[in-house]
C-alpha positions, 0 to 999 in steps of 0.5 A: 475104374471098376464096376459090377459091369464093367471093367474101364480103362483109365481113359474109359474111366474119364469119360464115364465120370466128367461132368461135362453135358457132353462128351465125345469119344472118338477112337479105332474099332473095337476099342470099347466106345460102346460100353464106355458110351453104355457105363455113362448112360448108366451112371447118369441115371443112377446119379439122378435115382441117387438124388431122388429121381424117380425112375421116368425122370431120371431116364429123362436125364439121357440122350444118347446118338451113335453114327454106327449100326451096329453100336444102335443094335 
């Protein structure tokens, strides 16, 4: 999946495009987990905006949890 911000692998694209409410990504260091999650968050917000939600409502639909200090910065 090629987006304006990200050049994702097919596996990353599948995680971003998944309609599942919960997605768990596990992979080694430097494989693009954080990039994939950020792309997913942005896609979720964009979907809310496309559905006519105000930005605040679209943002309220996203919950992000990470377990590394580097990714949380």
